[in-house]
C-alpha positions in Angstrom: -13.3 6.7 -15.9 -12.5 8.5 -12.6 -9.5 8.7 -10.8 -10.7 6.4 -8.1 -11.9 3.7 -10.5 -8.6 4.1 -12.7 -6.5 3.4 -9.3 -8.9 0.4 -8.6 -8.1 -1.0 -12.1 -4.4 -0.5 -11.8 -4.3 -2.4 -8.4 -6.4 -5.3 -9.7 -4.4 -5.6 -12.8 -1.1 -5.5 -10.9 -2.1 -8.2 -8.5 -3.6 -10.3 -11.4 -0.2 -10.4 -12.9 1.6 -11.7 -9.7 -1.0 -13.5 -8.1 0.6 -17.1 -8.2 3.8 -15.7 -7.3 2.3 -13.9 -4.5 0.4 -16.8 -3.2 3.4 -19.0 -3.1 5.8 -16.1 -1.4 3.1 -15.5 1.5 1.9 -19.2 2.1 2.9 -19.7 5.7 3.8 -16.1 6.3 2.2 -16.2 9.6 4.2 -19.3 10.8 7.2 -17.1 12.3 5.3 -14.0 13.2 4.0 -14.7 16.7 3.1 -10.8 17.1 0.9 -11.1 13.9 -0.9 -14.1 15.2 -1.4 -12.6 18.4 -3.1 -9.7 16.7 -5.4 -11.8 14.7 -6.3 -14.0 17.8 -7.0 -10.8 19.9 -9.2 -9.8 17.0 -11.1 -13.1 17.0 -11.4 -12.9 20.6 -13.0 -9.5 20.9 -15.1 -10.4 18.0 -16.7 -13.4 19.7 -16.9 -11.2 23.0 -18.8 -8.6 21.2 -21.4 -11.2 20.0 -19.9 -12.6 17.1 -21.3 -12.3 13.7 -20.0 -12.7 10.2 -16.3 -11.4 9.6 -15.0 -10.2 6.2 -11.3 -10.1 5.2 -11.2 -7.3 2.7 -8.3 -7.4 0.3 -7.9 -11.1 1.1 -5.4 -12.0 -1.8 -4.9 -15.7 -2.1 -6.8 -16.3 1.3 -4.1 -17.5 3.7 -5.4 -15.0 6.6 -9.0 -15.8 5.8 -8.2 -19.2 6.4 -6.1 -18.6 9.6 -9.3 -16.6 10.8 -11.5 -19.6 10.3 -9.3 -21.7 12.4 -9.6 -19.2 14.9 -13.3 -20.0 15.0 -14.7 -16.9 13.0 -17.4 -17.2 10.4 -15.2 -15.5 7.9 -15.4 -14.9 4.1 -12.8 -12.9 2.0 -13.1 -10.2 -0.9 -10.5 -9.0 -3.1 -10.3 -6.7 -6.4 -8.2 -9.3 -8.2 -10.2 -12.1 -10.0 -7.1 -14.1 -10.3 -6.2 -13.9 -6.6 -9.9 -15.1 -5.8 -9.5 -18.0 -8.2 -6.4 -18.9 -6.4 -8.1 -18.5 -2.9 -11.2 -20.7 -4.1 -9.0 -23.7 -5.3 -6.7 -23.4 -2.0 -9.7 -23.2 0.5 -12.8 -24.6 -1.3 -14.8 -24.7 1.9 -14.5 -20.8 2.3 -16.3 -18.3 0.4 -14.4 -15.8 -1.7 -15.8 -12.9 -3.7 -14.4 -10.5 -6.4 -15.3 -6.9 -5.1 -14.0 -3.6 -4.0 -14.0 -2.7 -0.4 -15.2 0.8 -0.9 -18.5 -0.4 -2.1 -19.5 -3.5 -0.4 -22.4 -5.4 -1.2 -23.5 -5.8 2.4 -26.4 -4.4 4.4 -25.8 -1.6 7.2 -24.6 -3.4 10.4 -24.2 -6.7 8.8 -20.8 -7.8 10.0 -19.3 -8.4 13.3 -15.9 -7.7 12.1 -13.3 -6.7 9.3 -9.8 -7.2 8.7 -8.0 -5.3 6.2 -4.5 -6.9 6.3 -2.2 -4.7 4.1 -5.0 -3.6 1.6 -5.7 -0.2 2.5 -2.0 0.5 1.9 -2.7 0.9 -1.8 -5.5 3.4 -1.2 -4.6 7.1 -2.1 -4.7 9.1 1.3 -7.5 11.3 0.0 -9.7 8.4 -0.6 -9.2 6.6 2.6 -11.8 8.4 4.8 -14.4 7.1 2.4 -13.3 3.5 2.9 -13.3 3.8 6.8 -16.8 5.3 6.4 -17.9 2.1 4.3 -16.4 -0.3 7.0 -18.2 1.6 9.7 -21.5 1.1 7.7 -21.5 -2.7 7.2 -20.1 -3.0 10.8 -22.8 -3.7 13.6 -22.4 -1.3 16.5 -19.5 -2.6 18.8 -18.3 -4.3 15.5 -14.3 -4.5 15.3 -11.9 -3.6 12.5 -8.4 -4.9 12.5 -5.8 -3.0 10.1 -2.4 -4.1 9.2 -0.2 -1.7 7.4 3.3 -0.5 6.9 4.2 2.2 9.3 5.9 5.4 8.4 8.4 5.5 11.5 7.8 9.2 12.3 7.5 10.5 8.5 4.2 11.8 7.1 2.2 9.7 4.6 4.9 8.1 2.5 4.4 6.5 -0.9 6.8 3.5 -1.7 7.9 1.1 -4.3 5.7 -1.7 -3.5 6.3 -4.3 -6.0 2.6 -4.9 -7.0 0.8 -1.5 -7.1 1.4 2.0 -5.9 1.4 2.0 -2.0 1.7 4.1 1.1 3.1 3.9 4.5 1.0 5.7 7.3 1.9 7.3 10.8 0.0 5.0 13.1 -1.4 8.0 14.9 -2.7 9.6 11.6 -4.4 6.4 10.4 -6.1 6.0 14.0 -7.3 9.6 13.8 -9.0 8.9 10.2 -10.9 5.8 11.6 -12.1 7.8 14.6 -13.4 10.5 12.3 -15.4 7.6 10.6 -17.0 6.6 13.7 -14.3 4.2 15.5 -12.7 4.3 18.8 -9.2 2.6 19.3 -8.9 -0.6 21.3 -5.2 -1.1 20.8 -2.2 -0.7 18.7 1.1 -2.9 18.1 4.1 -1.9 16.4 6.7 -4.5 15.3 10.3 -3.8 13.8 10.9 -5.2 10.4 11.8 -8.9 10.4 14.1 -10.8 7.8 13.4 -9.7 4.4 11.3 -6.9 5.3 12.1 -3.3 4.8 9.7 -1.1 7.2 8.1 -1.2 10.5 4.8 -3.0 10.6 1.7 -1.5 12.2 -1.7 -3.1 13.5 -4.6 -1.0 14.7 -7.7 -2.7 16.3 -10.7 -0.3 16.3 -14.3 -0.6 17.5 -17.3 0.9 15.9 -19.1 3.3 18.3 
């Protein structure tokens, strides 16, 4: 087993173990986060303006963000490493499509998507592995397609591991994460930083990128 496949197995098993608790904890998580809803709404608008097309939420968990994107008018599906998470998503949102899979090896044609949302899913990717993920995102996005990243920001520190409750995770400097995406073929459209809300430990970052 390679180091990469080992990390994927650990992440999937960790989320399988907490899937029901996670789904209950984050149900309605967007309700009191206007900046997060605004970031998702801007993403939906730029995808439509660029010509639309299918959108994938990669690392969708129990599907609450996928469902929100559908409410915003997008043709969206979800993908996650955790089979238990996907089972929960399918039961909660039976009219949406959810699949088990890894976002570093997507079963999609080149240029198939109009947009990708990675909402707190690249946080579990070891830093040395992340450039390959961004290259895969770029491959499956159509030219002009958009990528929205949600992540924990490192607040002036370098890439920093932290004790995430499910699996090993990393906080990223927003400039460094944007630079990695640019190296893969993206240009930055905009960014948002918000301070921790009640019950949150760290600053939250959002990056909106466009495939060249």
